[in-house]
C-alpha positions in Angstrom: 0.0 0.0 0.0 2.8 2.4 0.9 4.4 1.8 -2.5 1.3 2.8 -4.4 1.0 6.0 -2.3 4.7 6.7 -2.9 4.3 6.3 -6.7 1.2 8.5 -6.6 3.1 11.2 -4.8 6.0 11.0 -7.3 3.6 11.3 -10.2 1.9 14.3 -8.7 5.2 16.0 -8.2 6.2 15.2 -11.8 2.9 16.8 -13.0 3.4 19.9 -10.9 6.9 20.3 -12.4 5.4 20.1 -15.9 2.5 22.5 -15.1 4.9 25.1 -13.8 6.5 25.2 -17.3 3.3 25.7 -19.4 0.9 28.6 -20.0 -2.3 29.2 -18.1 -4.4 28.5 -21.2 -2.8 25.1 -21.5 -3.5 24.4 -17.8 -7.1 25.3 -18.4 -7.3 22.8 -21.3 -5.8 20.1 -19.1 -8.2 20.8 -16.3 -11.1 20.6 -18.7 -9.8 17.3 -20.0 -9.3 15.9 -16.5 -12.8 16.9 -15.5 -14.2 15.2 -18.6 -12.3 12.0 -17.7 -13.5 12.1 -14.1 -17.1 12.5 -15.2 -16.8 9.6 -17.6 -15.4 7.4 -14.9 -18.2 8.3 -12.5 -20.8 7.6 -15.1 -19.3 4.2 -15.9 -19.2 3.4 -12.2 -22.8 4.4 -11.8 -23.9 2.5 -14.9 -21.9 -0.6 -13.8 -23.5 -0.4 -10.3 -27.0 -0.2 -11.7 -26.4 -3.1 -14.1 -25.2 -5.3 -11.2 -28.3 -4.6 -9.1 -30.8 -4.6 -11.9 
């Protein structure tokens, strides 16, 4: 479990380093894309849960 958290922390730090080097407009695009991916994931989880129960 600790290894996963350590890898996650390293990846976050890597992303922060990258984000510090790009423009605000690019960060806004990445944020939009990330939000889209999160919404898709949540929708898939909800649809998967409703199929298992129904």
